[in-house]
Backbone atoms as SQL, in Angstrom:
CREATE TABLE atoms (id INTEGER PRIMARY KEY, chain TEXT, resi INTEGER, resn TEXT, atom TEXT, x REAL, y REAL, z REAL);
INSERT INTO atoms VALUES
  (1, 'A', 1, 'UNK', 'N', 0.850, -1.185, 0.002),
  (2, 'A', 1, 'UNK', 'CA', 0.002, -0.009, 0.001),
  (3, 'A', 1, 'UNK', 'C', 0.891, 1.237, -0.015),
  (4, 'A', 2, 'UNK', 'N', 0.593, 2.187, -0.835),
  (5, 'A', 2, 'UNK', 'CA', 1.388, 3.414, -0.895),
  (6, 'A', 2, 'UNK', 'C', 1.167, 4.230, 0.361),
  (7, 'A', 3, 'UNK', 'N', 2.206, 4.994, 0.732),
  (8, 'A', 3, 'UNK', 'CA', 2.122, 5.773, 1.967),
  (9, 'A', 3, 'UNK', 'C', 1.025, 6.808, 1.897),
  (10, 'A', 4, 'UNK', 'N', 0.740, 7.384, 0.727),
  (11, 'A', 4, 'UNK', 'CA', -0.327, 8.374, 0.611),
  (12, 'A', 4, 'UNK', 'C', -1.699, 7.727, 0.850),
  (13, 'A', 5, 'UNK', 'N', -1.867, 6.461, 0.409),
  (14, 'A', 5, 'UNK', 'CA', -3.102, 5.753, 0.644),
  (15, 'A', 5, 'UNK', 'C', -3.279, 5.460, 2.119),
  (16, 'A', 6, 'UNK', 'N', -2.183, 5.078, 2.803),
  (17, 'A', 6, 'UNK', 'CA', -2.240, 4.830, 4.246),
  (18, 'A', 6, 'UNK', 'C', -2.572, 6.081, 4.997),
  (19, 'A', 7, 'UNK', 'N', -2.035, 7.196, 4.574),
  (20, 'A', 7, 'UNK', 'CA', -2.300, 8.476, 5.254),
  (21, 'A', 7, 'UNK', 'C', -3.773, 8.840, 5.114),
  (22, 'A', 8, 'UNK', 'N', -4.326, 8.659, 3.924),
  (23, 'A', 8, 'UNK', 'CA', -5.718, 8.966, 3.698),
  (24, 'A', 8, 'UNK', 'C', -6.631, 8.053, 4.531),
  (25, 'A', 9, 'UNK', 'N', -6.263, 6.776, 4.581),
  (26, 'A', 9, 'UNK', 'CA', -7.058, 5.822, 5.346),
  (27, 'A', 9, 'UNK', 'C', -7.016, 6.161, 6.823),
  (28, 'A', 10, 'UNK', 'N', -5.829, 6.491, 7.357),
  (29, 'A', 10, 'UNK', 'CA', -5.721, 6.817, 8.773),
  (30, 'A', 10, 'UNK', 'C', -6.470, 8.121, 9.080),
  (31, 'A', 11, 'UNK', 'N', -6.527, 9.018, 8.141),
  (32, 'A', 11, 'UNK', 'CA', -7.260, 10.282, 8.356),
  (33, 'A', 11, 'UNK', 'C', -8.768, 10.019, 8.464),
  (34, 'A', 12, 'UNK', 'N', -9.235, 8.947, 7.871),
  (35, 'A', 12, 'UNK', 'CA', -10.660, 8.636, 7.903),
  (36, 'A', 12, 'UNK', 'C', -11.068, 7.782, 9.093),
  (37, 'A', 13, 'UNK', 'N', -10.118, 7.305, 9.873),
  (38, 'A', 13, 'UNK', 'CA', -10.457, 6.468, 11.013),
  (39, 'A', 13, 'UNK', 'C', -11.314, 7.302, 11.980),
  (40, 'A', 14, 'UNK', 'N', -12.417, 6.735, 12.403),
  (41, 'A', 14, 'UNK', 'CA', -13.322, 7.449, 13.285),
  (42, 'A', 14, 'UNK', 'C', -14.389, 8.246, 12.533),
  (43, 'A', 15, 'UNK', 'N', -14.212, 8.398, 11.262),
  (44, 'A', 15, 'UNK', 'CA', -15.202, 9.099, 10.441),
  (45, 'A', 15, 'UNK', 'C', -16.324, 8.145, 10.113),
  (46, 'A', 16, 'UNK', 'N', -17.558, 8.553, 10.388),
  (47, 'A', 16, 'UNK', 'CA', -18.698, 7.728, 10.013),
  (48, 'A', 16, 'UNK', 'C', -19.609, 8.496, 9.129),
  (49, 'A', 17, 'UNK', 'N', -20.329, 7.808, 8.316),
  (50, 'A', 17, 'UNK', 'CA', -21.263, 8.440, 7.390),
  (51, 'A', 17, 'UNK', 'C', -22.663, 7.999, 7.788),
  (52, 'A', 18, 'UNK', 'N', -23.525, 8.974, 7.992),
  (53, 'A', 18, 'UNK', 'CA', -24.905, 8.646, 8.364),
  (54, 'A', 18, 'UNK', 'C', -25.675, 8.172, 7.139),
  (55, 'A', 19, 'UNK', 'N', -26.526, 7.201, 7.366),
  (56, 'A', 19, 'UNK', 'CA', -27.415, 6.712, 6.310),
  (57, 'A', 19, 'UNK', 'C', -28.809, 7.261, 6.591),
  (58, 'A', 20, 'UNK', 'N', -29.322, 8.052, 5.669),
  (59, 'A', 20, 'UNK', 'CA', -30.651, 8.610, 5.804),
  (60, 'A', 20, 'UNK', 'C', -31.618, 7.776, 5.041),
  (61, 'A', 21, 'UNK', 'N', -32.686, 7.349, 5.664),
  (62, 'A', 21, 'UNK', 'CA', -33.749, 6.625, 4.964),
  (63, 'A', 21, 'UNK', 'C', -34.889, 7.592, 4.688),
  (64, 'A', 22, 'UNK', 'N', -35.326, 7.598, 3.472),
  (65, 'A', 22, 'UNK', 'CA', -36.391, 8.527, 3.099),
  (66, 'A', 22, 'UNK', 'C', -37.303, 7.914, 2.050),
  (67, 'A', 23, 'UNK', 'N', -37.927, 8.786, 1.298),
  (68, 'A', 23, 'UNK', 'CA', -38.855, 8.374, 0.248),
  (69, 'A', 23, 'UNK', 'C', -38.262, 8.762, -1.102),
  (70, 'A', 24, 'UNK', 'N', -38.146, 7.816, -1.985),
  (71, 'A', 24, 'UNK', 'CA', -37.653, 8.097, -3.339),
  (72, 'A', 24, 'UNK', 'C', -38.777, 8.815, -4.085),
  (73, 'A', 25, 'UNK', 'N', -38.503, 9.999, -4.580),
  (74, 'A', 25, 'UNK', 'CA', -39.525, 10.771, -5.269),
  (75, 'A', 25, 'UNK', 'C', -38.983, 11.349, -6.574),
  (76, 'A', 26, 'UNK', 'N', -39.913, 11.665, -7.456),
  (77, 'A', 26, 'UNK', 'CA', -39.597, 12.400, -8.665),
  (78, 'A', 26, 'UNK', 'C', -40.510, 13.614, -8.685),
  (79, 'A', 27, 'UNK', 'N', -39.902, 14.806, -8.731),
  (80, 'A', 27, 'UNK', 'CA', -40.671, 16.041, -8.755),
  (81, 'A', 27, 'UNK', 'C', -40.805, 16.466, -10.210),
  (82, 'A', 28, 'UNK', 'N', -42.030, 16.436, -10.701),
  (83, 'A', 28, 'UNK', 'CA', -42.304, 16.803, -12.097),
  (84, 'A', 28, 'UNK', 'C', -42.796, 18.248, -12.129),
  (85, 'A', 29, 'UNK', 'N', -42.083, 19.098, -12.817),
  (86, 'A', 29, 'UNK', 'CA', -42.486, 20.489, -12.979),
  (87, 'A', 29, 'UNK', 'C', -42.942, 20.702, -14.414),
  (88, 'A', 30, 'UNK', 'N', -44.002, 21.489, -14.555),
  (89, 'A', 30, 'UNK', 'CA', -44.509, 21.791, -15.887),
  (90, 'A', 30, 'UNK', 'C', -45.043, 23.206, -15.877),
  (91, 'A', 31, 'UNK', 'N', -44.133, 24.168, -16.137),
  (92, 'A', 31, 'UNK', 'CA', -44.493, 25.592, -16.198),
  (93, 'A', 31, 'UNK', 'C', -45.282, 26.039, -14.981),
  (94, 'A', 32, 'UNK', 'N', -44.757, 25.770, -13.791),
  (95, 'A', 32, 'UNK', 'CA', -45.412, 26.226, -12.561),
  (96, 'A', 32, 'UNK', 'C', -46.260, 25.184, -11.865),
  (97, 'A', 33, 'UNK', 'N', -46.675, 24.133, -12.563),
  (98, 'A', 33, 'UNK', 'CA', -47.425, 23.044, -11.939),
  (99, 'A', 33, 'UNK', 'C', -46.439, 21.994, -11.447),
  (100, 'A', 34, 'UNK', 'N', -46.714, 21.491, -10.240),
  (101, 'A', 34, 'UNK', 'CA', -45.818, 20.522, -9.612),
  (102, 'A', 34, 'UNK', 'C', -46.577, 19.249, -9.256),
  (103, 'A', 35, 'UNK', 'N', -45.963, 18.117, -9.559),
  (104, 'A', 35, 'UNK', 'CA', -46.465, 16.806, -9.105),
  (105, 'A', 35, 'UNK', 'C', -45.315, 16.061, -8.505),
  (106, 'A', 36, 'UNK', 'N', -45.496, 15.504, -7.328),
  (107, 'A', 36, 'UNK', 'CA', -44.466, 14.729, -6.662),
  (108, 'A', 36, 'UNK', 'C', -44.909, 13.267, -6.691),
  (109, 'A', 37, 'UNK', 'N', -44.171, 12.444, -7.404),
  (110, 'A', 37, 'UNK', 'CA', -44.547, 11.044, -7.614),
  (111, 'A', 37, 'UNK', 'C', -43.562, 10.110, -6.938),
  (112, 'A', 38, 'UNK', 'N', -44.101, 8.994, -6.380),
  (113, 'A', 38, 'UNK', 'CA', -43.264, 7.965, -5.797),
  (114, 'A', 38, 'UNK', 'C', -42.724, 7.075, -6.907),
  (115, 'A', 39, 'UNK', 'N', -41.823, 6.183, -6.533),
  (116, 'A', 39, 'UNK', 'CA', -41.300, 5.235, -7.507),
  (117, 'A', 39, 'UNK', 'C', -42.401, 4.358, -8.082),
  (118, 'A', 40, 'UNK', 'N', -43.451, 4.113, -7.295),
  (119, 'A', 40, 'UNK', 'CA', -44.565, 3.312, -7.733),
  (120, 'A', 40, 'UNK', 'C', -45.613, 4.095, -8.531),
  (121, 'A', 41, 'UNK', 'N', -45.360, 5.404, -8.737),
  (122, 'A', 41, 'UNK', 'CA', -46.262, 6.215, -9.538),
  (123, 'A', 41, 'UNK', 'C', -47.399, 6.895, -8.756),
  (124, 'A', 42, 'UNK', 'N', -47.363, 6.795, -7.436),
  (125, 'A', 42, 'UNK', 'CA', -48.403, 7.407, -6.620),
  (126, 'A', 42, 'UNK', 'C', -48.146, 8.914, -6.489),
  (127, 'A', 43, 'UNK', 'N', -49.187, 9.715, -6.610),
  (128, 'A', 43, 'UNK', 'CA', -49.059, 11.141, -6.462),
  (129, 'A', 43, 'UNK', 'C', -49.066, 11.524, -4.991),
  (130, 'A', 44, 'UNK', 'N', -47.919, 11.957, -4.492),
  (131, 'A', 44, 'UNK', 'CA', -47.791, 12.328, -3.084),
  (132, 'A', 44, 'UNK', 'C', -47.533, 13.824, -2.916),
  (133, 'A', 45, 'UNK', 'N', -47.973, 14.619, -3.847),
  (134, 'A', 45, 'UNK', 'CA', -47.792, 16.057, -3.774),
  (135, 'A', 45, 'UNK', 'C', -48.326, 16.613, -2.457),
  (136, 'A', 46, 'UNK', 'N', -49.471, 16.142, -2.051),
  (137, 'A', 46, 'UNK', 'CA', -50.110, 16.638, -0.819),
  (138, 'A', 46, 'UNK', 'C', -49.306, 16.295, 0.430),
  (139, 'A', 47, 'UNK', 'N', -48.441, 15.301, 0.364),
  (140, 'A', 47, 'UNK', 'CA', -47.646, 14.895, 1.531),
  (141, 'A', 47, 'UNK', 'C', -46.375, 15.711, 1.718),
  (142, 'A', 48, 'UNK', 'N', -45.977, 16.445, 0.695),
  (143, 'A', 48, 'UNK', 'CA', -44.727, 17.221, 0.758),
  (144, 'A', 48, 'UNK', 'C', -44.966, 18.666, 0.334),
  (145, 'A', 49, 'UNK', 'N', -45.760, 19.418, 1.096),
  (146, 'A', 49, 'UNK', 'CA', -46.081, 20.787, 0.704),
  (147, 'A', 49, 'UNK', 'C', -44.843, 21.695, 0.635),
  (148, 'A', 50, 'UNK', 'N', -43.850, 21.471, 1.481),
  (149, 'A', 50, 'UNK', 'CA', -42.649, 22.312, 1.458),
  (150, 'A', 50, 'UNK', 'C', -41.860, 22.079, 0.177),
  (151, 'A', 51, 'UNK', 'N', -41.758, 20.831, -0.263),
  (152, 'A', 51, 'UNK', 'CA', -41.048, 20.531, -1.497),
  (153, 'A', 51, 'UNK', 'C', -41.803, 21.095, -2.687),
  (154, 'A', 52, 'UNK', 'N', -43.125, 20.996, -2.639),
  (155, 'A', 52, 'UNK', 'CA', -43.963, 21.555, -3.716),
  (156, 'A', 52, 'UNK', 'C', -43.744, 23.065, -3.826),
  (157, 'A', 53, 'UNK', 'N', -43.752, 23.763, -2.690),
  (158, 'A', 53, 'UNK', 'CA', -43.590, 25.226, -2.700),
  (159, 'A', 53, 'UNK', 'C', -42.200, 25.615, -3.191),
  (160, 'A', 54, 'UNK', 'N', -41.170, 24.890, -2.751),
  (161, 'A', 54, 'UNK', 'CA', -39.814, 25.204, -3.191),
  (162, 'A', 54, 'UNK', 'C', -39.625, 24.929, -4.681),
  (163, 'A', 55, 'UNK', 'N', -40.245, 23.839, -5.173),
  (164, 'A', 55, 'UNK', 'CA', -40.151, 23.524, -6.585),
  (165, 'A', 55, 'UNK', 'C', -40.794, 24.611, -7.453),
  (166, 'A', 56, 'UNK', 'N', -41.920, 25.137, -6.985),
  (167, 'A', 56, 'UNK', 'CA', -42.586, 26.216, -7.726),
  (168, 'A', 56, 'UNK', 'C', -41.724, 27.467, -7.821),
  (169, 'A', 57, 'UNK', 'N', -40.915, 27.707, -6.806),
  (170, 'A', 57, 'UNK', 'CA', -40.044, 28.899, -6.785),
  (171, 'A', 57, 'UNK', 'C', -38.810, 28.763, -7.649),
  (172, 'A', 58, 'UNK', 'N', -38.564, 27.598, -8.201),
  (173, 'A', 58, 'UNK', 'CA', -37.359, 27.410, -9.027),
  (174, 'A', 58, 'UNK', 'C', -37.396, 28.243, -10.311),
  (175, 'A', 59, 'UNK', 'N', -38.584, 28.467, -10.838),
  (176, 'A', 59, 'UNK', 'CA', -38.712, 29.280, -12.029),
  (177, 'A', 59, 'UNK', 'C', -38.111, 28.637, -13.273),
  (178, 'A', 60, 'UNK', 'N', -38.293, 27.331, -13.404),
  (179, 'A', 60, 'UNK', 'CA', -37.792, 26.625, -14.575),
  (180, 'A', 60, 'UNK', 'C', -38.963, 26.062, -15.366),
  (181, 'A', 61, 'UNK', 'N', -38.710, 25.615, -16.585),
  (182, 'A', 61, 'UNK', 'CA', -39.768, 25.118, -17.466),
  (183, 'A', 61, 'UNK', 'C', -40.384, 23.804, -17.046),
  (184, 'A', 62, 'UNK', 'N', -39.828, 22.692, -17.540),
  (185, 'A', 62, 'UNK', 'CA', -40.463, 21.397, -17.281),
  (186, 'A', 62, 'UNK', 'C', -39.456, 20.276, -17.001),
  (187, 'A', 63, 'UNK', 'N', -38.640, 20.431, -15.964),
  (188, 'A', 63, 'UNK', 'CA', -37.707, 19.361, -15.628),
  (189, 'A', 63, 'UNK', 'C', -38.374, 18.304, -14.741),
  (190, 'A', 64, 'UNK', 'N', -37.677, 17.195, -14.582),
  (191, 'A', 64, 'UNK', 'CA', -38.041, 16.175, -13.615),
  (192, 'A', 64, 'UNK', 'C', -36.851, 16.045, -12.669),
  (193, 'A', 65, 'UNK', 'N', -37.082, 16.279, -11.386),
  (194, 'A', 65, 'UNK', 'CA', -36.030, 16.187, -10.388),
  (195, 'A', 65, 'UNK', 'C', -36.180, 14.852, -9.653),
  (196, 'A', 66, 'UNK', 'N', -35.125, 14.061, -9.674),
  (197, 'A', 66, 'UNK', 'CA', -35.148, 12.742, -9.056),
  (198, 'A', 66, 'UNK', 'C', -34.333, 12.801, -7.773),
  (199, 'A', 67, 'UNK', 'N', -34.913, 12.290, -6.664),
  (200, 'A', 67, 'UNK', 'CA', -34.158, 12.327, -5.430),
  (201, 'A', 67, 'UNK', 'C', -34.874, 11.582, -4.312),
  (202, 'A', 68, 'UNK', 'N', -34.422, 11.875, -3.102),
  (203, 'A', 68, 'UNK', 'CA', -34.985, 11.240, -1.921),
  (204, 'A', 68, 'UNK', 'C', -35.395, 12.315, -0.936),
  (205, 'A', 69, 'UNK', 'N', -36.621, 12.218, -0.469),
  (206, 'A', 69, 'UNK', 'CA', -37.143, 13.146, 0.538),
  (207, 'A', 69, 'UNK', 'C', -36.883, 12.532, 1.909),
  (208, 'A', 70, 'UNK', 'N', -36.194, 13.281, 2.763),
  (209, 'A', 70, 'UNK', 'CA', -35.878, 12.836, 4.108),
  (210, 'A', 70, 'UNK', 'C', -36.481, 13.808, 5.086),
  (211, 'A', 71, 'UNK', 'N', -37.233, 13.293, 6.037),
  (212, 'A', 71, 'UNK', 'CA', -37.868, 14.131, 7.034),
  (213, 'A', 71, 'UNK', 'C', -36.991, 14.137, 8.272),
  (214, 'A', 72, 'UNK', 'N', -36.518, 15.292, 8.665),
  (215, 'A', 72, 'UNK', 'CA', -35.669, 15.424, 9.851),
  (216, 'A', 72, 'UNK', 'C', -36.503, 15.919, 11.008),
  (217, 'A', 73, 'UNK', 'N', -36.276, 15.375, 12.170),
  (218, 'A', 73, 'UNK', 'CA', -37.041, 15.762, 13.354),
  (219, 'A', 73, 'UNK', 'C', -36.075, 16.140, 14.457),
  (220, 'A', 74, 'UNK', 'N', -36.498, 17.035, 15.334),
  (221, 'A', 74, 'UNK', 'CA', -35.669, 17.461, 16.465),
  (222, 'A', 74, 'UNK', 'C', -35.581, 16.366, 17.523),
  (223, 'A', 75, 'UNK', 'N', -36.594, 15.478, 17.557),
  (224, 'A', 75, 'UNK', 'CA', -36.636, 14.419, 18.561),
  (225, 'A', 75, 'UNK', 'C', -36.702, 13.098, 17.832),
  (226, 'A', 76, 'UNK', 'N', -35.865, 12.157, 18.258),
  (227, 'A', 76, 'UNK', 'CA', -35.881, 10.829, 17.668),
  (228, 'A', 76, 'UNK', 'C', -36.666, 9.895, 18.576),
  (229, 'A', 77, 'UNK', 'N', -37.671, 9.266, 18.011),
  (230, 'A', 77, 'UNK', 'CA', -38.513, 8.327, 18.779),
  (231, 'A', 77, 'UNK', 'C', -38.130, 6.919, 18.362),
  (232, 'A', 78, 'UNK', 'N', -37.760, 6.099, 19.330),
  (233, 'A', 78, 'UNK', 'CA', -37.343, 4.721, 19.043),
  (234, 'A', 78, 'UNK', 'C', -38.348, 3.768, 19.587);
């Protein structure tokens, strides 16, 4: 192993990456109209009003944004 690789590896010791579980969504924009669809094709626009509002403010034509919606909470319930 090269010394630079060992240095990088040792620099990462103790570093952890959080895994966020969320909902896979596709945000369809069409000149100001927004639809938020699940991978299964269900319309969940009503479940994500903040994403809908932010998508409307983008001011773009008709893209499809693919991503994952993650809900963060101040309190974790186990």
